[in-house]
N, C-alpha and C positions, 0 to 999 in steps of 0.2 A: 480244314473243316472246323468251324467254330464248335467249341465244346463247353458245356456248363457242368461243373462238378456238382452243383446243387441238384440239378435235374437228374443227374446220374444217381445221386444218393437217395432221392425220394421216390424214384420211379416204381419200385416194388411195392412200397406202402400204398401209393396212390392206385396202382393196378389192383391191389387187393380190394380197395373200396369200390372201384369201378366195377369189378367183377361181381361184387355183392349187390350192386345197384342196377346194373344193366342186364338185359336179356342176352342170351348167347348170340343172337343176331341183332345188330343195331347199327343205325347210321348215326355217326357222332360228328358234330361240328366243334372244332377246337378254336378258341379265341386266344390270341396272343401266343402263338406256338413257339416263338423264340427261336431256339436252335433247331427244333424239330425232333429232339431226342425223345420226348414223351410220345409223340406221334409214332415214331419208329418202334419204340419198345412196346407200346400198347397194341399196335396193329399186328406186330409179329407174334405177340403172345395170344392174341384173340383173333384168329383169321375170319371169324364170323362178323367182326365189326368192320364197317366201312367208315374210314376216317377222312374228314375234310379239314386239313390244317389251314389256318389263316394267320396273318400278322399285319399290324399297322405300319410296319417298317418295310419299305420295298427292298431294302438291302438284306432282309432276313429270308426272303423267299428262296434265294439260291441255296442258302445253307440248309433250309428245311428240305428242299428238293433233293439235295445230296444225301441227307440222312435217310430218306424214305424211298430212294430210287429203286431198290430191289423188291419193294412190297407192292403186290397187285391190289391190295385192299385199301391203299391210300391214294386219294385223289390229288392232282397237282395243287400246290399251295396257292391260296388266293390272297390278294391284298384287301384287308378289311380294317378300316378305322371304325371302332364301335360308335364313335360320335357322329358318324355319317348316318343320316336318317333319310329314307329307310336304308337298311343294309342291301347289298346287291341283289337284284331280282333273280340272278342266276342261282341263288341259294334255295334249296328245297326245304322241306320240313324234315326235322331230325328227331330221332328218339332221345337224344341227349345233346346238351351243350356242355363242354368242359372248358374251364379257364383256371390256370394256375399262375399265381404270383403276378397279377396285373394290378389289382386295386390299390396296393400300397405304393406303387411306382407310377401312378397316373393321377390326374386331377380327379376330384371327387365326382365330377359330372359323369365320368366313365362308368360309375356304379349303376346309376339310373339307366344309362344307355345300354349297358350289358343286360340288365334285367328286362327292359322293354324289348330289346332285340331278341333275346332268348325266348320270351313269351310269344313273340310273333312267329318264330321259326321252329318251335317245339310242337310235336304232335300232342294231341290230348293224352295226358298221363305221362308225358316226357319229363326228363329230369335235367335240371341245371346243377352241375357239380362244380363247386368253386373251392380252390385250395389256396392256403396261404396263412400268414400270421394275422391274428386279430387281437383287439382289446375287448375283453369280455367283462361286462358290468358285474361287479360282485365277486370277481375272481382275481387273485393276485397276478400281476404281470411278471413273467419270467425276466430275469435280469438281462438275458441276451436279447429279448424282444424290446425291452426298454432302451437299450443301447442302440439297437437297429433302428428303432423309431426316431431317436434323436439324430442319428446319422443321416437318415433319409430326409428329415426336415432341414438339416443343415445344407444338404445338397439342393433341395428344392422345397420351399415352404408349402407348396401345394401337395407334397407327398406325405406319406406317413401311414402307420398302421391304422386301420379303420375299426370303429366300434362295430362289433358283430350285430348289436341291436339295430344300428342305423342301416346296415346292409340288409337285414331282414325286413325292415320297414320299406326299403326301396323295392325289394322283391315282392312284398305283399301289394304294394301300390301298382305293380305291373301285373298282378294276378297270379303270382307264384306263391305257393305255400311252403313254409319250412317243414321238411320231412325229418331230417336227422342230422346230427353233428357227430363227426368222428374226430377223436383226439389222435394226432399224428406225431411222429418223431420230431425232435428239434423244435418243440413248442409251436407247431403249426396245427391247423384244423382243416378238415374237409367238410364242407357244408353242402347238403343236398336239398334243393328246392324242387317242387313238383308242379307241373301245370295240371290243373284239375281235369278229370275225365269228362266232366259235363259243363 
């Protein structure tokens, strides 16, 4: 079974944020679920949440399924490439969309695609919760993030840490409003956007 040490390290901190942002009962769509460790941990900790994992890599679906197999509140994982427009018709409306560590290891176009897709599939008042490292204008960048950004760009020039301001602009263009930013361990951020209620 595939295992991500990073997902294991950050799961409790992210769960704390999700618990503060989401109601006790919520339907959540996860984008780029990866190994499925987050889905398994969050759904086990919050049985009132119904979790829909997805990933753009078909090879990831089996790993996700194995991590969440014992949980009745996790739906079978779906193949979802955020750049596919529209997203699958089988997707319902969700109280929240969650995405961790995708934007910096994907082409920039995925940011706009994530925002517009989330806006289409969120209920009114629903939240988009995005986790990862960012470049924040006017704030010094941690040495570890600078090194990580350089490594990503060496591996693929289209990758790299994104400017938080640019991400917020894409969200606003899709009709989502920045609600709050949470500072997280290891120089990461969780950023919450909200679909307006009217």
